[in-house]
ChimeraX commands (.cxc) that place a marker at each C-alpha (Angstrom):
marker #1 position -54.93,66.75,325.26 radius 0.5
marker #1 position -55.64,67.67,321.53 radius 0.5
marker #1 position -53.96,65.25,318.95 radius 0.5
marker #1 position -52.21,67.57,315.88 radius 0.5
marker #1 position -52.49,66.03,311.98 radius 0.5
marker #1 position -48.87,64.90,312.08 radius 0.5
marker #1 position -49.09,63.09,314.91 radius 0.5
marker #1 position -52.06,61.28,314.17 radius 0.5
marker #1 position -50.11,60.33,310.94 radius 0.5
marker #1 position -47.44,58.99,313.03 radius 0.5
marker #1 position -49.62,56.69,314.85 radius 0.5
marker #1 position -51.47,55.80,311.69 radius 0.5
marker #1 position -48.38,54.90,309.77 radius 0.5
marker #1 position -47.13,53.10,312.96 radius 0.5
marker #1 position -49.55,50.70,313.22 radius 0.5
marker #1 position -49.74,49.90,309.48 radius 0.5
marker #1 position -46.50,48.93,310.09 radius 0.5
marker #1 position -46.92,46.96,313.42 radius 0.5
marker #1 position -50.19,45.05,311.84 radius 0.5
marker #1 position -47.92,44.05,308.23 radius 0.5
marker #1 position -45.59,42.27,310.70 radius 0.5
marker #1 position -47.99,40.94,312.99 radius 0.5
marker #1 position -49.86,39.22,310.07 radius 0.5
marker #1 position -46.80,37.85,308.23 radius 0.5
marker #1 position -46.39,35.27,311.05 radius 0.5
marker #1 position -47.84,31.90,310.44 radius 0.5
marker #1 position -47.79,28.11,311.49 radius 0.5
marker #1 position -47.29,24.78,309.42 radius 0.5
marker #1 position -48.39,21.82,310.70 radius 0.5
marker #1 position -48.26,17.97,310.01 radius 0.5
marker #1 position -44.80,18.25,310.35 radius 0.5
marker #1 position -42.25,14.92,311.64 radius 0.5
marker #1 position -40.19,15.95,313.85 radius 0.5
marker #1 position -38.95,18.93,312.22 radius 0.5
marker #1 position -35.30,20.09,313.29 radius 0.5
marker #1 position -34.47,22.97,310.86 radius 0.5
marker #1 position -36.02,25.97,309.39 radius 0.5
marker #1 position -34.33,28.21,306.98 radius 0.5
marker #1 position -35.35,30.81,304.44 radius 0.5
marker #1 position -33.94,31.19,301.02 radius 0.5
marker #1 position -33.57,34.88,300.54 radius 0.5
marker #1 position -33.52,35.12,296.82 radius 0.5
marker #1 position -37.20,33.48,296.01 radius 0.5
marker #1 position -38.78,33.69,299.44 radius 0.5
marker #1 position -39.55,30.09,300.22 radius 0.5
marker #1 position -38.54,28.41,303.33 radius 0.5
marker #1 position -37.45,24.49,304.03 radius 0.5
marker #1 position -38.00,22.63,307.17 radius 0.5
marker #1 position -36.08,19.21,307.71 radius 0.5
marker #1 position -37.71,16.52,308.89 radius 0.5
marker #1 position -36.32,13.53,310.90 radius 0.5
marker #1 position -39.21,11.54,310.37 radius 0.5
marker #1 position -37.52,8.91,313.46 radius 0.5
marker #1 position -34.77,8.82,315.82 radius 0.5
marker #1 position -31.90,11.31,315.57 radius 0.5
marker #1 position -29.34,8.50,314.70 radius 0.5
marker #1 position -32.11,6.11,312.93 radius 0.5
marker #1 position -31.04,5.25,309.34 radius 0.5
marker #1 position -34.39,4.32,307.56 radius 0.5
marker #1 position -34.08,6.55,304.70 radius 0.5
marker #1 position -37.42,8.40,305.81 radius 0.5
marker #1 position -36.68,11.52,306.44 radius 0.5
marker #1 position -37.39,14.70,304.03 radius 0.5
marker #1 position -37.51,18.15,303.65 radius 0.5
marker #1 position -40.98,20.23,303.32 radius 0.5
marker #1 position -40.90,23.31,301.27 radius 0.5
marker #1 position -42.98,26.56,302.03 radius 0.5
marker #1 position -44.27,29.44,299.58 radius 0.5
marker #1 position -43.39,32.96,300.73 radius 0.5
marker #1 position -46.71,33.38,302.45 radius 0.5
marker #1 position -45.46,30.20,304.42 radius 0.5
marker #1 position -48.13,27.71,302.58 radius 0.5
marker #1 position -47.06,24.02,302.11 radius 0.5
marker #1 position -45.79,23.69,298.66 radius 0.5
marker #1 position -44.67,20.11,299.11 radius 0.5
marker #1 position -44.77,18.47,302.55 radius 0.5
marker #1 position -41.76,16.26,300.94 radius 0.5
marker #1 position -40.27,18.28,298.42 radius 0.5
marker #1 position -37.03,15.98,298.87 radius 0.5
marker #1 position -37.48,12.44,300.90 radius 0.5
marker #1 position -35.47,9.54,301.41 radius 0.5
marker #1 position -36.59,6.06,299.98 radius 0.5
marker #1 position -37.37,7.08,296.26 radius 0.5
marker #1 position -33.11,6.66,294.84 radius 0.5
marker #1 position -32.45,9.19,297.55 radius 0.5
marker #1 position -30.72,8.92,300.65 radius 0.5
marker #1 position -32.19,10.99,303.28 radius 0.5
marker #1 position -32.13,9.40,306.76 radius 0.5
marker #1 position -32.32,11.91,309.98 radius 0.5
marker #1 position -32.21,15.74,308.06 radius 0.5
marker #1 position -31.03,17.84,310.41 radius 0.5
marker #1 position -29.30,21.25,309.83 radius 0.5
marker #1 position -29.95,22.98,306.71 radius 0.5
marker #1 position -27.63,25.29,304.08 radius 0.5
marker #1 position -28.63,27.26,301.56 radius 0.5
marker #1 position -25.54,28.10,299.27 radius 0.5
marker #1 position -25.86,29.09,295.52 radius 0.5
marker #1 position -28.62,26.68,294.24 radius 0.5
marker #1 position -27.54,23.92,296.42 radius 0.5
marker #1 position -29.22,22.98,299.50 radius 0.5
marker #1 position -27.63,21.29,301.78 radius 0.5
marker #1 position -28.44,19.44,304.79 radius 0.5
marker #1 position -26.31,16.97,307.44 radius 0.5
marker #1 position -27.60,13.61,307.79 radius 0.5
marker #1 position -26.08,11.59,310.43 radius 0.5
marker #1 position -22.38,10.48,308.89 radius 0.5
marker #1 position -22.91,12.69,305.87 radius 0.5
marker #1 position -23.77,15.74,304.61 radius 0.5
marker #1 position -26.20,15.95,301.62 radius 0.5
marker #1 position -26.66,18.86,298.34 radius 0.5
marker #1 position -29.80,18.92,296.35 radius 0.5
marker #1 position -30.91,21.44,293.85 radius 0.5
marker #1 position -33.18,23.97,295.43 radius 0.5
marker #1 position -35.69,24.41,292.51 radius 0.5
marker #1 position -35.97,20.58,291.65 radius 0.5
marker #1 position -34.84,18.66,294.52 radius 0.5
marker #1 position -32.01,16.49,292.49 radius 0.5
marker #1 position -29.02,15.34,293.92 radius 0.5
marker #1 position -26.37,17.46,293.29 radius 0.5
marker #1 position -23.43,16.31,295.98 radius 0.5
marker #1 position -22.86,13.84,298.95 radius 0.5
marker #1 position -20.35,14.41,301.35 radius 0.5
marker #1 position -19.31,11.28,303.25 radius 0.5
marker #1 position -17.75,12.12,306.57 radius 0.5
marker #1 position -17.64,8.35,307.72 radius 0.5
marker #1 position -14.03,8.16,307.80 radius 0.5
marker #1 position -13.81,10.89,310.54 radius 0.5
marker #1 position -16.76,8.38,312.43 radius 0.5
marker #1 position -18.75,11.04,312.83 radius 0.5
marker #1 position -22.07,10.30,315.68 radius 0.5
marker #1 position -24.38,12.96,315.20 radius 0.5
marker #1 position -23.64,15.58,312.48 radius 0.5
marker #1 position -25.90,18.98,313.06 radius 0.5
marker #1 position -26.04,21.99,312.26 radius 0.5
marker #1 position -24.28,23.76,309.05 radius 0.5
marker #1 position -22.82,27.25,308.43 radius 0.5
marker #1 position -20.86,28.42,305.24 radius 0.5
marker #1 position -17.87,31.06,305.52 radius 0.5
marker #1 position -17.03,33.97,303.01 radius 0.5
marker #1 position -14.55,31.65,300.80 radius 0.5
marker #1 position -18.27,28.99,300.40 radius 0.5
marker #1 position -16.89,26.23,302.68 radius 0.5
marker #1 position -19.19,23.97,304.84 radius 0.5
marker #1 position -18.73,23.72,308.43 radius 0.5
marker #1 position -20.97,20.65,310.28 radius 0.5
marker #1 position -21.10,20.27,314.17 radius 0.5
marker #1 position -20.71,17.03,315.46 radius 0.5
marker #1 position -22.65,16.94,319.26 radius 0.5
marker #1 position -21.52,13.26,319.14 radius 0.5
marker #1 position -17.88,13.78,319.25 radius 0.5
marker #1 position -17.07,17.31,320.09 radius 0.5
marker #1 position -15.92,18.45,316.73 radius 0.5
marker #1 position -16.66,20.91,314.32 radius 0.5
marker #1 position -15.45,19.25,310.52 radius 0.5
marker #1 position -14.76,21.64,307.45 radius 0.5
marker #1 position -16.06,21.16,303.71 radius 0.5
marker #1 position -14.71,22.32,300.69 radius 0.5
marker #1 position -17.37,21.90,298.21 radius 0.5
marker #1 position -15.32,22.16,295.19 radius 0.5
marker #1 position -12.75,19.25,295.51 radius 0.5
marker #1 position -15.20,17.45,298.23 radius 0.5
marker #1 position -12.01,17.13,300.81 radius 0.5
marker #1 position -12.86,17.47,304.65 radius 0.5
marker #1 position -11.08,17.85,307.75 radius 0.5
marker #1 position -11.28,18.61,311.50 radius 0.5
marker #1 position -11.93,22.68,311.86 radius 0.5
marker #1 position -12.36,22.40,315.60 radius 0.5
marker #1 position -12.29,19.77,318.59 radius 0.5
marker #1 position -11.93,19.23,321.99 radius 0.5
marker #1 position -14.49,18.60,325.39 radius 0.5
marker #1 position -14.69,22.41,325.58 radius 0.5
marker #1 position -16.71,22.29,322.52 radius 0.5
marker #1 position -19.12,20.66,325.11 radius 0.5
marker #1 position -21.58,19.26,322.10 radius 0.5
marker #1 position -21.57,21.71,319.70 radius 0.5
marker #1 position -24.92,22.29,318.13 radius 0.5
marker #1 position -25.77,25.57,316.85 radius 0.5
marker #1 position -23.63,27.62,314.30 radius 0.5
marker #1 position -23.81,30.72,312.16 radius 0.5
marker #1 position -20.79,32.37,309.84 radius 0.5
marker #1 position -20.94,36.16,311.07 radius 0.5
marker #1 position -19.19,37.48,307.69 radius 0.5
marker #1 position -18.44,41.08,309.28 radius 0.5
marker #1 position -16.48,39.60,312.29 radius 0.5
marker #1 position -15.28,36.54,310.24 radius 0.5
marker #1 position -15.95,34.41,313.27 radius 0.5
marker #1 position -18.83,32.19,313.79 radius 0.5
marker #1 position -20.86,32.08,316.57 radius 0.5
marker #1 position -22.21,28.50,317.86 radius 0.5
marker #1 position -24.19,27.06,320.80 radius 0.5
marker #1 position -23.69,24.41,322.96 radius 0.5
marker #1 position -26.20,21.25,323.86 radius 0.5
marker #1 position -24.14,19.26,326.69 radius 0.5
marker #1 position -22.43,22.98,328.72 radius 0.5
marker #1 position -25.37,25.12,327.46 radius 0.5
marker #1 position -22.29,27.87,326.08 radius 0.5
marker #1 position -22.53,30.43,323.63 radius 0.5
marker #1 position -19.03,31.13,321.98 radius 0.5
marker #1 position -17.50,32.58,319.14 radius 0.5
marker #1 position -15.17,30.76,316.82 radius 0.5
marker #1 position -12.39,32.19,315.03 radius 0.5
marker #1 position -11.08,31.34,311.45 radius 0.5
marker #1 position -8.39,29.41,313.53 radius 0.5
marker #1 position -11.47,26.97,315.54 radius 0.5
marker #1 position -10.48,28.64,318.34 radius 0.5
marker #1 position -13.24,29.30,320.96 radius 0.5
marker #1 position -13.96,32.53,322.99 radius 0.5
marker #1 position -16.57,32.48,325.73 radius 0.5
marker #1 position -19.70,34.95,324.06 radius 0.5
marker #1 position -21.76,34.73,327.69 radius 0.5
marker #1 position -22.43,33.13,331.20 radius 0.5
marker #1 position -23.47,29.56,331.28 radius 0.5
marker #1 position -27.30,29.70,329.82 radius 0.5
marker #1 position -29.30,26.93,329.76 radius 0.5
marker #1 position -28.55,22.80,328.80 radius 0.5
marker #1 position -29.44,21.76,325.35 radius 0.5
marker #1 position -29.10,25.11,323.51 radius 0.5
marker #1 position -29.85,24.18,319.93 radius 0.5
marker #1 position -29.94,27.17,317.12 radius 0.5
marker #1 position -28.61,30.23,316.68 radius 0.5
marker #1 position -28.66,33.47,314.12 radius 0.5
marker #1 position -28.24,37.16,314.11 radius 0.5
marker #1 position -30.39,40.46,313.22 radius 0.5
marker #1 position -29.22,43.22,311.40 radius 0.5
marker #1 position -28.66,44.95,314.40 radius 0.5
marker #1 position -26.25,42.79,315.88 radius 0.5
marker #1 position -28.70,40.95,318.73 radius 0.5
marker #1 position -27.89,37.39,318.58 radius 0.5
marker #1 position -31.07,35.15,319.59 radius 0.5
marker #1 position -30.49,31.44,320.56 radius 0.5
marker #1 position -33.19,28.65,321.63 radius 0.5
marker #1 position -33.21,26.64,324.37 radius 0.5
marker #1 position -34.40,22.75,323.47 radius 0.5
marker #1 position -35.20,21.34,326.58 radius 0.5
marker #1 position -35.76,24.83,328.95 radius 0.5
marker #1 position -38.75,25.75,325.66 radius 0.5
marker #1 position -36.94,29.11,325.19 radius 0.5
marker #1 position -35.81,31.42,323.40 radius 0.5
marker #1 position -33.27,34.37,324.13 radius 0.5
marker #1 position -31.95,37.39,322.55 radius 0.5
marker #1 position -28.78,38.42,323.58 radius 0.5
marker #1 position -28.07,42.68,322.99 radius 0.5
marker #1 position -24.36,43.54,320.90 radius 0.5
marker #1 position -24.16,44.64,324.97 radius 0.5
marker #1 position -23.88,41.53,326.31 radius 0.5
marker #1 position -27.80,41.48,327.97 radius 0.5
marker #1 position -29.93,38.64,327.50 radius 0.5
marker #1 position -33.16,39.09,327.97 radius 0.5
marker #1 position -35.87,35.72,327.11 radius 0.5
marker #1 position -38.34,36.58,324.42 radius 0.5
marker #1 position -40.23,33.71,323.89 radius 0.5
marker #1 position -41.05,30.85,326.67 radius 0.5
marker #1 position -43.29,28.08,327.37 radius 0.5
marker #1 position -42.36,26.53,323.76 radius 0.5
marker #1 position -42.43,22.82,322.94 radius 0.5
marker #1 position -39.26,22.04,322.26 radius 0.5
marker #1 position -37.79,24.44,319.34 radius 0.5
marker #1 position -34.73,23.27,317.52 radius 0.5
marker #1 position -32.55,25.06,315.28 radius 0.5
marker #1 position -34.13,28.03,315.39 radius 0.5
marker #1 position -33.01,30.99,312.45 radius 0.5
marker #1 position -34.28,34.59,311.61 radius 0.5
marker #1 position -36.02,35.77,308.20 radius 0.5
marker #1 position -34.24,39.04,308.69 radius 0.5
marker #1 position -36.73,40.51,305.94 radius 0.5
marker #1 position -39.70,39.81,307.31 radius 0.5
marker #1 position -38.34,39.85,311.26 radius 0.5
marker #1 position -39.57,36.86,311.84 radius 0.5
marker #1 position -38.01,34.28,314.32 radius 0.5
marker #1 position -38.32,30.88,312.36 radius 0.5
marker #1 position -39.05,27.93,314.83 radius 0.5
marker #1 position -39.23,23.98,314.26 radius 0.5
marker #1 position -40.85,22.30,317.28 radius 0.5
marker #1 position -38.92,18.92,317.35 radius 0.5
marker #1 position -41.26,17.10,319.45 radius 0.5
marker #1 position -44.54,19.09,319.20 radius 0.5
marker #1 position -44.60,17.93,314.86 radius 0.5
marker #1 position -45.22,21.36,313.92 radius 0.5
marker #1 position -42.96,24.90,313.27 radius 0.5
marker #1 position -43.86,28.55,313.24 radius 0.5
marker #1 position -42.67,32.05,313.32 radius 0.5
marker #1 position -42.48,34.86,316.04 radius 0.5
marker #1 position -42.08,38.70,315.01 radius 0.5
marker #1 position -39.10,39.76,316.87 radius 0.5
marker link #1:1,2 radius 0.2
marker link #1:2,3 radius 0.2
marker link #1:3,4 radius 0.2
marker link #1:4,5 radius 0.2
marker link #1:5,6 radius 0.2
marker link #1:6,7 radius 0.2
marker link #1:7,8 radius 0.2
marker link #1:8,9 radius 0.2
marker link #1:9,10 radius 0.2
marker link #1:10,11 radius 0.2
marker link #1:11,12 radius 0.2
marker link #1:12,13 radius 0.2
marker link #1:13,14 radius 0.2
marker link #1:14,15 radius 0.2
marker link #1:15,16 radius 0.2
marker link #1:16,17 radius 0.2
marker link #1:17,18 radius 0.2
marker link #1:18,19 radius 0.2
marker link #1:19,20 radius 0.2
marker link #1:20,21 radius 0.2
marker link #1:21,22 radius 0.2
marker link #1:22,23 radius 0.2
marker link #1:23,24 radius 0.2
marker link #1:24,25 radius 0.2
marker link #1:25,26 radius 0.2
marker link #1:26,27 radius 0.2
marker link #1:27,28 radius 0.2
marker link #1:28,29 radius 0.2
marker link #1:29,30 radius 0.2
marker link #1:30,31 radius 0.2
marker link #1:31,32 radius 0.2
marker link #1:32,33 radius 0.2
marker link #1:33,34 radius 0.2
marker link #1:34,35 radius 0.2
marker link #1:35,36 radius 0.2
marker link #1:36,37 radius 0.2
marker link #1:37,38 radius 0.2
marker link #1:38,39 radius 0.2
marker link #1:39,40 radius 0.2
marker link #1:40,41 radius 0.2
marker link #1:41,42 radius 0.2
marker link #1:42,43 radius 0.2
marker link #1:43,44 radius 0.2
marker link #1:44,45 radius 0.2
marker link #1:45,46 radius 0.2
marker link #1:46,47 radius 0.2
marker link #1:47,48 radius 0.2
marker link #1:48,49 radius 0.2
marker link #1:49,50 radius 0.2
marker link #1:50,51 radius 0.2
marker link #1:51,52 radius 0.2
marker link #1:52,53 radius 0.2
marker link #1:53,54 radius 0.2
marker link #1:54,55 radius 0.2
marker link #1:55,56 radius 0.2
marker link #1:56,57 radius 0.2
marker link #1:57,58 radius 0.2
marker link #1:58,59 radius 0.2
marker link #1:59,60 radius 0.2
marker link #1:60,61 radius 0.2
marker link #1:61,62 radius 0.2
marker link #1:62,63 radius 0.2
marker link #1:63,64 radius 0.2
marker link #1:64,65 radius 0.2
marker link #1:65,66 radius 0.2
marker link #1:66,67 radius 0.2
marker link #1:67,68 radius 0.2
marker link #1:68,69 radius 0.2
marker link #1:69,70 radius 0.2
marker link #1:70,71 radius 0.2
marker link #1:71,72 radius 0.2
marker link #1:72,73 radius 0.2
marker link #1:73,74 radius 0.2
marker link #1:74,75 radius 0.2
marker link #1:75,76 radius 0.2
marker link #1:76,77 radius 0.2
marker link #1:77,78 radius 0.2
marker link #1:78,79 radius 0.2
marker link #1:79,80 radius 0.2
marker link #1:80,81 radius 0.2
marker link #1:81,82 radius 0.2
marker link #1:82,83 radius 0.2
marker link #1:83,84 radius 0.2
marker link #1:84,85 radius 0.2
marker link #1:85,86 radius 0.2
marker link #1:86,87 radius 0.2
marker link #1:87,88 radius 0.2
marker link #1:88,89 radius 0.2
marker link #1:89,90 radius 0.2
marker link #1:90,91 radius 0.2
marker link #1:91,92 radius 0.2
marker link #1:92,93 radius 0.2
marker link #1:93,94 radius 0.2
marker link #1:94,95 radius 0.2
marker link #1:95,96 radius 0.2
marker link #1:96,97 radius 0.2
marker link #1:97,98 radius 0.2
marker link #1:98,99 radius 0.2
marker link #1:99,100 radius 0.2
marker link #1:100,101 radius 0.2
marker link #1:101,102 radius 0.2
marker link #1:102,103 radius 0.2
marker link #1:103,104 radius 0.2
marker link #1:104,105 radius 0.2
marker link #1:105,106 radius 0.2
marker link #1:106,107 radius 0.2
marker link #1:107,108 radius 0.2
marker link #1:108,109 radius 0.2
marker link #1:109,110 radius 0.2
marker link #1:110,111 radius 0.2
marker link #1:111,112 radius 0.2
marker link #1:112,113 radius 0.2
marker link #1:113,114 radius 0.2
marker link #1:114,115 radius 0.2
marker link #1:115,116 radius 0.2
marker link #1:116,117 radius 0.2
marker link #1:117,118 radius 0.2
marker link #1:118,119 radius 0.2
marker link #1:119,120 radius 0.2
marker link #1:120,121 radius 0.2
marker link #1:121,122 radius 0.2
marker link #1:122,123 radius 0.2
marker link #1:123,124 radius 0.2
marker link #1:124,125 radius 0.2
marker link #1:125,126 radius 0.2
marker link #1:126,127 radius 0.2
marker link #1:127,128 radius 0.2
marker link #1:128,129 radius 0.2
marker link #1:129,130 radius 0.2
marker link #1:130,131 radius 0.2
marker link #1:131,132 radius 0.2
marker link #1:132,133 radius 0.2
marker link #1:133,134 radius 0.2
marker link #1:134,135 radius 0.2
marker link #1:135,136 radius 0.2
marker link #1:136,137 radius 0.2
marker link #1:137,138 radius 0.2
marker link #1:138,139 radius 0.2
marker link #1:139,140 radius 0.2
marker link #1:140,141 radius 0.2
marker link #1:141,142 radius 0.2
marker link #1:142,143 radius 0.2
marker link #1:143,144 radius 0.2
marker link #1:144,145 radius 0.2
marker link #1:145,146 radius 0.2
marker link #1:146,147 radius 0.2
marker link #1:147,148 radius 0.2
marker link #1:148,149 radius 0.2
marker link #1:149,150 radius 0.2
marker link #1:150,151 radius 0.2
marker link #1:151,152 radius 0.2
marker link #1:152,153 radius 0.2
marker link #1:153,154 radius 0.2
marker link #1:154,155 radius 0.2
marker link #1:155,156 radius 0.2
marker link #1:156,157 radius 0.2
marker link #1:157,158 radius 0.2
marker link #1:158,159 radius 0.2
marker link #1:159,160 radius 0.2
marker link #1:160,161 radius 0.2
marker link #1:161,162 radius 0.2
marker link #1:162,163 radius 0.2
marker link #1:163,164 radius 0.2
marker link #1:164,165 radius 0.2
marker link #1:165,166 radius 0.2
marker link #1:166,167 radius 0.2
marker link #1:167,168 radius 0.2
marker link #1:168,169 radius 0.2
marker link #1:169,170 radius 0.2
marker link #1:170,171 radius 0.2
marker link #1:171,172 radius 0.2
marker link #1:172,173 radius 0.2
marker link #1:173,174 radius 0.2
marker link #1:174,175 radius 0.2
marker link #1:175,176 radius 0.2
marker link #1:176,177 radius 0.2
marker link #1:177,178 radius 0.2
marker link #1:178,179 radius 0.2
marker link #1:179,180 radius 0.2
marker link #1:180,181 radius 0.2
marker link #1:181,182 radius 0.2
marker link #1:182,183 radius 0.2
marker link #1:183,184 radius 0.2
marker link #1:184,185 radius 0.2
marker link #1:185,186 radius 0.2
marker link #1:186,187 radius 0.2
marker link #1:187,188 radius 0.2
marker link #1:188,189 radius 0.2
marker link #1:189,190 radius 0.2
marker link #1:190,191 radius 0.2
marker link #1:191,192 radius 0.2
marker link #1:192,193 radius 0.2
marker link #1:193,194 radius 0.2
marker link #1:194,195 radius 0.2
marker link #1:195,196 radius 0.2
marker link #1:196,197 radius 0.2
marker link #1:197,198 radius 0.2
marker link #1:198,199 radius 0.2
marker link #1:199,200 radius 0.2
marker link #1:200,201 radius 0.2
marker link #1:201,202 radius 0.2
marker link #1:202,203 radius 0.2
marker link #1:203,204 radius 0.2
marker link #1:204,205 radius 0.2
marker link #1:205,206 radius 0.2
marker link #1:206,207 radius 0.2
marker link #1:207,208 radius 0.2
marker link #1:208,209 radius 0.2
marker link #1:209,210 radius 0.2
marker link #1:210,211 radius 0.2
marker link #1:211,212 radius 0.2
marker link #1:212,213 radius 0.2
marker link #1:213,214 radius 0.2
marker link #1:214,215 radius 0.2
marker link #1:215,216 radius 0.2
marker link #1:216,217 radius 0.2
marker link #1:217,218 radius 0.2
marker link #1:218,219 radius 0.2
marker link #1:219,220 radius 0.2
marker link #1:220,221 radius 0.2
marker link #1:221,222 radius 0.2
marker link #1:222,223 radius 0.2
marker link #1:223,224 radius 0.2
marker link #1:224,225 radius 0.2
marker link #1:225,226 radius 0.2
marker link #1:226,227 radius 0.2
marker link #1:227,228 radius 0.2
marker link #1:228,229 radius 0.2
marker link #1:229,230 radius 0.2
marker link #1:230,231 radius 0.2
marker link #1:231,232 radius 0.2
marker link #1:232,233 radius 0.2
marker link #1:233,234 radius 0.2
marker link #1:234,235 radius 0.2
marker link #1:235,236 radius 0.2
marker link #1:236,237 radius 0.2
marker link #1:237,238 radius 0.2
marker link #1:238,239 radius 0.2
marker link #1:239,240 radius 0.2
marker link #1:240,241 radius 0.2
marker link #1:241,242 radius 0.2
marker link #1:242,243 radius 0.2
marker link #1:243,244 radius 0.2
marker link #1:244,245 radius 0.2
marker link #1:245,246 radius 0.2
marker link #1:246,247 radius 0.2
marker link #1:247,248 radius 0.2
marker link #1:248,249 radius 0.2
marker link #1:249,250 radius 0.2
marker link #1:250,251 radius 0.2
marker link #1:251,252 radius 0.2
marker link #1:252,253 radius 0.2
marker link #1:253,254 radius 0.2
marker link #1:254,255 radius 0.2
marker link #1:255,256 radius 0.2
marker link #1:256,257 radius 0.2
marker link #1:257,258 radius 0.2
marker link #1:258,259 radius 0.2
marker link #1:259,260 radius 0.2
marker link #1:260,261 radius 0.2
marker link #1:261,262 radius 0.2
marker link #1:262,263 radius 0.2
marker link #1:263,264 radius 0.2
marker link #1:264,265 radius 0.2
marker link #1:265,266 radius 0.2
marker link #1:266,267 radius 0.2
marker link #1:267,268 radius 0.2
marker link #1:268,269 radius 0.2
marker link #1:269,270 radius 0.2
marker link #1:270,271 radius 0.2
marker link #1:271,272 radius 0.2
marker link #1:272,273 radius 0.2
marker link #1:273,274 radius 0.2
marker link #1:274,275 radius 0.2
marker link #1:275,276 radius 0.2
marker link #1:276,277 radius 0.2
marker link #1:277,278 radius 0.2
marker link #1:278,279 radius 0.2
marker link #1:279,280 radius 0.2
marker link #1:280,281 radius 0.2
marker link #1:281,282 radius 0.2
marker link #1:282,283 radius 0.2
marker link #1:283,284 radius 0.2
view
C-alpha cells in the first residue's frame, strides 16, 4: 500500500515528538538515600531530598540536591545539615512561592529555593510526631504533612506558624504520600501499612479511592488527564489509575521507588530510588 504525503508527514511529526519526549528522561547517580523528587515549574529545576542515614536518625547529615532543567546536577548539597542549618533526615518536599519546604522527622523546615537560606522552621514536637513524611499545600497555602508513626496528618498555617491535627485514626494506615487536587478541593493519600489509596476532603474525612493494592505505598501524583500515579516501595512498582478507576502497572522491578511525583510539562515520572542511591525519570 502506498502512503500519501499527508500520512508520511504525520508519521514524521509523530516520530519527532516521541523522540523528543523519550530524550528528556535522565538519571542522577551518587545520591544518599533519596526520598523525594520534585520539579519547580517556574524555573524547570528539580530538587531531591537525601536522608543520608536512618530515616529517624538525628545526625545532621541530611541534604537537598538541586538539578538543572536538563537533569544535570547543579549542586549535590544545595542545602545541607551541619553547617549552621538543622537538617537530619529530610523526606517530603514542597514548593510554595519562593520557599522550599521539607519534612524532617518532627519539624517542617523552609528554605529559599534560590539561595538555600533558612526561611522557616515549624517545630511540631509538641504533638510528639514520630515520622513526618510527605507534604502538600491546599489552595489557601496551608501546609499538610503526614506522620506515618502516629497515624495523623498535621496542618500548618505558614503565616502564623500555628499547627493542628487535620486527620487522625487507625484507618489512615500509616499515611505516606499526599497531594492536593485543586479541582476537587480534596487530597489524594496513599498508605504505607494498609496499602490503600484514599481521597481526603477538607474536613479530613477519608473515602477509599481504590481497592487494596500493596503494602508500602509511598508517593502519589496526578497528570493533566486525571490519571493518578502511585508507587509501591517494597513492591518495586509504579501504578497508574485512570479516571474510570482502572489500575495498570506502568513500571516494575524498580529498587525501592519512594516519594514519586510528576513533571507534567515534560511528561516525566520523577523516581527517587531510596536504597539505590539514585534518582531517575520515566516517560509517561
